[in-house]
C-alpha positions, -999 to +999 in steps of 0.1 A: +301-857-155+270-836-155+265-812-182+263-778-169+231-758-172+247-727-189+274-726-213+294-704-234+273-714-261+244-710-245+255-675-236+266-667-274+230-679-284+213-656-258+234-628-272+221-631-308+187-638-297+182-605-278+204-585-304+189-548-317+165-555-284+188-543-256+216-514-254+247-522-255+258-504-227+299-487-227+325-492-212+352-465-204+386-460-185+378-437-155+411-418-151+394-402-115+392-437-104+427-454-111+442-422-091+423-427-061+428-463-058+462-474-076+445-498-100+440-491-135+405-489-135+380-499-161+338-490-157+309-512-179+278-489-171+246-507-168+232-484-148+221-469-187+201-493-197+166-487-208+153-497-173+181-492-152+198-524-145+217-551-164+189-571-158+174-565-192+198-586-208+184-622-184+146-608-186+144-607-223+158-637-233+139-658-206+109-644-224+119-650-256+124-691-244+086-687-234+062-708-258+030-697-270+007-708-242+030-693-212+031-663-233-006-661-228-011-669-188+017-648-180+043-646-158+050-636-123+080-630-102+097-613-073+118-588-070+134-561-057+130-533-082+156-540-105+144-574-121+107-564-121+110-534-140+132-552-169+105-580-169+078-554-174+093-531-200+102-566-220+070-582-214+048-553-220+069-553-257+058-585-263+025-587-250+034-609-217+013-602-189+039-598-158+029-596-123+057-587-097+055-598-057+083-564-038+089-566-003+076-538+019+100-510+023+112-514-017+126-475-030+096-459-043+118-449-079+117-493-082+079-493-075+067-463-101+090-476-125+076-512-124+042-502-126+049-476-155+058-503-177+028-518-175+030-546-148+005-554-119+029-547-085+020-567-058+033-553-022+041-585+002+065-598+025+091-583+049+118-597+026+124-609-006+119-644+007+083-636+020+080-619-012+089-652-033+068-669-012+039-649-027+049-653-062+047-689-058+013-689-046+003-668-074+020-692-098-005-717-084-034-699-084-033-681-117-011-705-136+017-682-141+049-691-154+074-682-125+106-664-135+130-662-110+158-638-109+188-657-106+177-688-100+172-702-142+194-711-169+178-687-192+183-661-170+223-667-161+228-672-199+212-640-206+234-619-178+261-636-192+260-613-222+273-586-202+309-607-201+310-611-232+306-572-239+330-563-212+356-587-227+353-577-259+357-538-255+385-542-228+403-573-236+433-570-214+414-574-179+434-590-154+398-592-132+361-583-134+346-573-099+309-580-095+282-574-073+268-611-062+225-610-044+209-638-061+245-651-083+227-651-121+249-620-133+281-635-116+275-670-128+270-659-164+297-629-169+323-654-148+313-685-178+319-658-207+353-642-189+374-671-186+359-690-214+377-660-235+405-652-213+408-680-192+431-660-171+410-639-155+399-635-120+368-632-110+359-615-076+326-613-066+313-584-037+283-592-011+269-564+016+278-575+050+243-582+060+237-599+037+272-625+025+247-657+012+275-667-013+306-669+011+280-690+038+275-714+013+313-716+000+318-723+036+290-748+045+273-725+068+240-715+073+232-677+061+233-650+086+210-623+068+192-595+080+187-554+082+184-525+056+217-521+034+217-496+011+229-522-015+194-535-016+198-546-048+218-577-037+197-580-005+196-616-010+196-640+017+199-674+002+222-677-035+208-693-062+217-732-064+220-729-103+240-702-102+264-712-073+268-748-090+278-727-120+300-698-103+317-713-073+343-728-090+349-698-114+351-671-088+384-664-077+376-643-047+345-625-027+347-597-010+321-588+016+318-553+026+307-525+051+276-500+044+300-471+046+318-490+014+293-488-006+281-456+003+315-444-007+314-459-042+282-443-049+296-409-038+327-410-058+313-422-090+285-392-088+312-363-079+342-384-098+327-397-127+293-377-129+274-407-129+244-422-106+243-457-096+223-476-066+239-490-035+244-525-053+263-507-081+291-493-061+302-527-053+326-530-066+343-498-061+337-505-026+360-537-030+389-513-047+382-488-017+384-512+008+415-533-004+433-514-026+465-533-020+451-562-034+444-549-073+471-518-072+484-517-109+462-544-120+435-536-153+402-546-129+370-539-146+338-529-125+302-536-135+276-509-126+251-532-124+221-502-117+212-464-112+180-472-097+183-449-065+159-425-053+167-391-053+164-385-017+191-412-009+211-403-028+211-368-011+210-387+020+244-406+004+265-373-005+259-356+026+272-383+045+304-385+027+307-352+035+302-358+069+325-381+068+355-357+051+347-334+076+333-309+044+297-305+066+315-304+101+286-295+134+302-273+160+287-277+192+290-246+214+281-239+250+274-200+256+255-178+273+224-171+259+224-132+254+214-107+220+243-105+195+259-142+209+249-162+177+260-129+152+292-130+172+299-172+166+293-171+128+314-139+129+341-164+140+333-190+111+330-169+080+361-151+091+385-184+087+361-190+058+334-212+070+297-211+054+265-218+080+245-245+069+220-250+097+219-236+135+199-254+159+195-234+193+186-255+223+181-243+262+162-274+275+190-295+279+194-299+315+229-302+315+228-265+306+228-234+327+193-216+329+206-188+314+226-205+286+222-225+257+234-252+236+243-241+199+244-266+170+262-253+139+268-272+110+293-256+086+306-264+051+345-268+053+371-275+024+388-301+045+395-319+077+420-293+079+398-266+079+377-282+100+401-281+128+409-243+115+374-234+122+370-254+155+406-238+169+396-199+161+363-205+179+383-216+209+405-190+207+379-162+210+368-183+244+337-202+232+333-241+250+335-268+219+315-299+232+315-337+220+290-337+191 
């Protein structure tokens, strides 16, 4: 039988190697999320790392394993941002030149963060696969050392330190839920967690648009495409090394929809007062989508990163308000005469609604020439309040149309 490429001893060695150079992030119990989901929820705040994600442990461990010649030649990597920032920061600290290839459409926060840490950034490829091809070309052309974001034993061992820290700080967990992109984090954490607490369940979560680990488990070709808020785990092919290490240790992999990730981001911001990116909310997405599966269990969620654009965060928070009908648009067909908008506003304000925006459309062809269509966005308390406002408008004779 072939020995595994990464063992628990390798992870312990990585922990010693990086000690004092990477923050040990906190593990805290969440009363609010426990009440919301029915599970006993514990959070590991890897979004609080200096570069904003868990990737620092693996990146630093791999850089510290370079030979002097390799350090001089520098490293190249393909990354959507978090691996990039981790390599850039620790490469700068250690005097190792770093080149990062990022796909088109990478969030500006991650591009700018990588450049600020001193790395050379190349934007190339429509997705991670295209960026990887370019990084491999630069490796050959310039003599760099290619450092995979996940398909590397040194990276996996470094990420496994997260699992050790989690189990040391919350030793009685029944389950861990860890996002899966290339698989490096879940592979390292599964090795560590199962070594320290053999009965623990380890679960993965993938975005529905990029279920590469699930497909490989089933022996299918992965069907991955599209824009996802969880771009940190938007990987078309899970790494061979992480898959071989993790497949036998993972109890179940959940595939979550975009709305689940969005709700996770929103609830962590509003209930825990912490900012996470889409992938970082993956664990909570699972609990929200499958509460019965984890009810009453002590569950650890790994908040993998917090590098989300402020604009995207605002969009997600507002979309959740729409789902909860705390932002509701009333489309009203009415006469176009002086004072009509004021009259409608009086009805809405009279039952406690707060008007946020008004769009006045006189050119819709299904509206009479002497009429107008009003889209009035209103802030409400909840769904029942939204219904109350709608009924008040109808009672005053206003015709509401489907939005």
